[in-house]
C-alpha positions as CSV (number, residue, x, y, z in Angstrom):
1,M,115.9,110.8,91.5
2,S,114.2,110.8,88.1
3,I,110.9,109.3,87.4
4,H,112.5,106.8,84.9
5,K,114.9,105.6,87.6
6,I,112.0,105.1,90.1
7,I,109.9,103.1,87.6
8,Y,113.0,101.0,86.7
9,L,113.7,100.3,90.4
10,F,110.0,99.5,91.0
11,L,110.0,96.9,88.2
12,S,113.4,95.3,89.4
13,L,112.1,95.0,93.0
14,L,108.8,93.6,91.8
15,L,110.8,90.7,90.3
16,T,113.3,90.2,93.2
17,L,111.1,90.6,96.3
18,P,108.7,87.6,95.7
19,M,111.9,85.3,95.4
20,F,113.1,86.9,98.8
21,S,109.7,86.3,100.6
22,Q,109.7,82.6,99.4
23,Q,113.1,82.1,101.0
24,I,111.8,83.4,104.2
25,N,108.6,81.4,104.1
26,F,110.1,78.1,102.9
27,Q,113.5,77.9,104.6
28,R,113.6,74.8,106.9
29,D,115.5,74.0,109.9
30,T,117.5,70.6,109.6
31,A,117.2,69.9,113.4
32,V,115.0,67.2,114.7
33,V,112.2,68.7,116.7
34,F,109.6,66.6,118.8
35,Q,106.3,68.2,118.3
36,P,103.4,68.0,120.9
37,V,100.4,65.9,119.9
38,D,98.1,68.9,120.4
39,P,98.9,71.9,118.1
40,L,100.1,75.0,119.7
41,I,97.7,78.0,119.8
42,T,98.5,80.2,116.7
43,K,96.5,82.6,114.6
44,S,95.5,81.6,111.1
45,N,95.9,84.1,108.3
46,S,92.1,84.8,108.5
47,E,92.4,85.8,112.0
48,I,95.2,88.3,111.5
49,K,93.4,91.7,111.0
50,N,96.0,94.2,112.4
51,S,99.4,95.2,111.0
52,W,102.0,97.8,111.5
53,G,105.5,98.6,110.0
54,L,107.7,101.0,108.3
55,D,108.2,102.4,104.8
56,L,111.4,103.2,103.1
57,I,110.7,105.8,100.6
58,I,112.6,106.9,97.5
59,S,110.9,109.8,95.5
60,T,111.6,112.5,92.9
61,N,112.2,114.8,95.9
62,G,114.8,112.6,97.7
63,F,114.4,109.9,100.5
64,G,112.1,109.6,103.3
65,L,110.8,107.2,106.1
66,G,107.3,106.4,107.1
67,A,105.2,104.3,109.6
68,F,101.8,102.8,109.3
69,Y,99.1,100.9,111.1
70,G,96.5,98.9,109.3
71,Y,93.2,97.1,110.0
72,E,91.6,94.6,107.6
73,F,88.0,95.1,107.3
74,S,87.5,92.3,104.8
75,D,89.4,90.1,102.6
76,E,89.6,92.9,100.0
77,L,89.5,96.1,101.9
78,T,92.1,97.4,104.4
79,G,92.2,100.8,106.1
80,K,95.4,102.4,107.3
81,I,96.9,105.4,109.0
82,N,100.2,106.4,107.5
83,F,102.7,109.1,108.6
84,S,106.0,109.8,106.8
85,I,108.8,112.4,106.7
86,S,110.6,113.2,103.5
87,E,112.6,115.9,101.6
88,G,110.9,118.5,99.4
89,K,113.0,119.8,96.6
90,D,112.6,122.4,93.9
91,E,112.8,121.2,90.3
92,G,115.5,123.8,89.5
93,E,117.9,122.6,92.2
94,M,121.3,121.7,91.0
95,E,124.1,120.9,93.4
96,V,127.6,122.1,92.7
97,Y,130.7,120.6,94.4
98,N,133.4,122.8,95.6
99,P,136.8,120.9,95.3
100,Y,138.5,123.4,97.7
101,T,136.1,123.1,100.5
102,G,134.9,119.6,99.8
103,V,131.3,120.7,100.2
104,S,128.3,120.5,97.8
105,V,126.1,123.4,97.6
106,T,123.0,124.6,95.7
107,P,123.3,128.0,94.2
108,D,120.4,130.4,94.7
109,K,118.6,128.0,97.2
110,V,116.7,129.8,99.9
111,N,114.8,127.3,101.9
112,R,114.9,123.5,102.6
113,F,111.6,121.7,102.9
114,I,110.6,118.7,105.1
115,V,107.2,117.3,104.1
116,L,105.2,115.5,106.9
117,P,101.8,114.1,105.7
118,L,99.4,112.2,108.1
119,L,97.2,110.3,105.7
120,F,94.2,108.0,106.0
121,V,94.5,105.2,103.5
122,A,92.2,102.8,101.8
123,E,93.8,99.6,100.1
124,Y,91.6,97.3,97.8
125,R,93.0,93.9,97.0
126,L,92.9,92.8,93.4
127,F,92.2,89.4,91.9
128,K,91.8,87.8,95.4
129,D,90.2,84.5,94.0
130,E,92.5,84.3,90.9
131,I,96.0,84.7,92.5
132,L,97.6,82.7,95.3
133,D,98.1,84.5,98.6
134,N,101.9,84.8,98.2
135,F,101.3,87.6,95.7
136,R,98.6,90.1,96.8
137,P,98.4,93.1,94.4
138,Y,96.2,96.1,95.4
139,V,95.3,99.7,94.5
140,T,95.4,102.4,97.0
141,A,94.3,105.9,97.7
142,A,94.9,108.3,100.6
143,A,94.1,111.8,101.8
144,G,94.8,113.8,104.9
145,P,96.5,116.9,106.5
146,T,100.2,117.8,105.7
147,M,102.7,120.0,107.3
148,I,105.5,121.5,105.1
149,Y,108.3,122.7,107.3
150,S,110.7,125.3,105.7
151,T,114.1,126.0,107.1
152,P,116.7,128.6,105.9
153,Y,119.3,127.0,103.6
154,E,122.0,129.5,104.7
155,R,122.1,127.7,108.0
156,E,123.5,124.3,108.8
157,F,120.7,121.7,108.7
158,F,120.2,121.0,112.4
159,N,120.8,124.5,113.5
160,S,118.3,125.8,110.8
161,L,115.4,123.7,112.4
162,K,114.9,126.2,115.1
163,Y,114.5,129.0,112.6
164,G,112.0,127.1,110.5
165,Q,108.3,127.9,109.7
166,A,105.4,125.4,109.5
167,H,102.9,125.6,106.7
168,Y,99.7,123.6,106.7
169,T,97.9,122.2,103.7
170,A,96.0,118.9,102.5
171,G,97.5,116.2,100.6
172,G,97.0,112.7,99.2
173,Y,98.0,110.0,96.8
174,I,96.9,107.1,94.4
175,G,99.0,104.2,93.8
176,I,99.5,100.4,93.1
177,G,101.4,97.9,95.0
178,A,101.7,94.2,96.2
179,F,102.5,92.3,99.3
180,F,104.6,89.1,99.1
181,G,104.5,85.9,101.1
182,S,101.7,83.6,102.2
183,E,102.5,84.2,106.0
184,R,100.4,87.2,107.1
185,S,102.3,87.7,110.4
186,N,105.2,89.0,108.3
187,V,104.5,92.1,106.2
188,L,106.7,92.5,103.1
189,G,105.6,94.6,100.1
190,M,106.2,97.6,97.7
191,N,104.2,100.1,96.0
192,I,104.5,103.1,93.7
193,R,102.5,106.2,94.5
194,Y,101.7,109.6,92.9
195,Y,101.5,112.3,95.6
196,V,99.4,115.5,95.3
197,I,100.4,118.0,98.0
198,P,99.5,121.6,96.7
199,Y,100.3,124.8,98.6
200,P,98.6,127.5,96.4
201,K,100.3,130.5,98.2
202,G,103.7,129.1,97.4
203,I,106.8,129.1,99.5
204,E,110.1,130.6,98.4
205,S,112.5,127.8,97.4
206,M,114.9,129.4,95.2
207,Y,115.9,133.0,94.6
208,K,112.8,134.7,93.1
209,T,111.1,131.3,92.7
210,T,108.3,129.8,94.9
211,K,107.3,126.2,95.1
212,K,103.6,125.5,95.1
213,E,103.5,121.6,94.6
214,F,105.2,119.2,97.0
215,G,104.0,115.9,95.6
216,G,105.5,113.6,93.0
217,I,106.2,110.0,92.3
218,S,107.6,107.8,95.1
219,L,108.6,104.2,95.5
220,S,108.1,102.6,98.9
221,I,109.2,99.3,100.4
222,S,107.1,98.2,103.3
223,F,108.0,95.7,106.1
224,G,106.5,95.0,109.5
225,S,104.3,92.4,111.3
226,G,100.6,91.4,111.7
227,W,98.6,90.1,114.5
């Protein structure tokens, strides 16, 4: 997916997700419920320090899926551990559809890439005292070890996994994002990140072409729960 499409999608979701979160938070049941005199034991937003969830990722390299665990050290600072798995494509790749076989192929492609970063993340909330809790923007940065798994393109995808080779490097990202909804027990947010995942030696991606950078721009939608 191109950078312009990712940015357009980010702006579109930035406008629609807050409305979706408001519907979740303010939807009321019409049934009559008799409540106890003493309130039930519940955690307030200030007591919710832990969170976990999933990330749906769309990037210039393709699609991916991630998972995270977070701990809120203060009202502004949250630390997280994030693991994801996504595609890694060469900029020169171009799929060609064969109408006789019904299969799309990429000419001159040598290897597929699966990128698996394990990153330690810092998130800093912006404008805490100026903006209501149902919209919580933040800046974020992360770094950690990354595995790039290359598999031969000439073989079928699942069959090629046993012929793959692991390559190790370090990676990270910087980004901006926001969480929506005043109820902290439900996590709903989105962010846009710029990943830097260098591999100086290079790995053959296309015929007579090596790939040395596996980062790029990505858009993530996060959802999960807090406790």
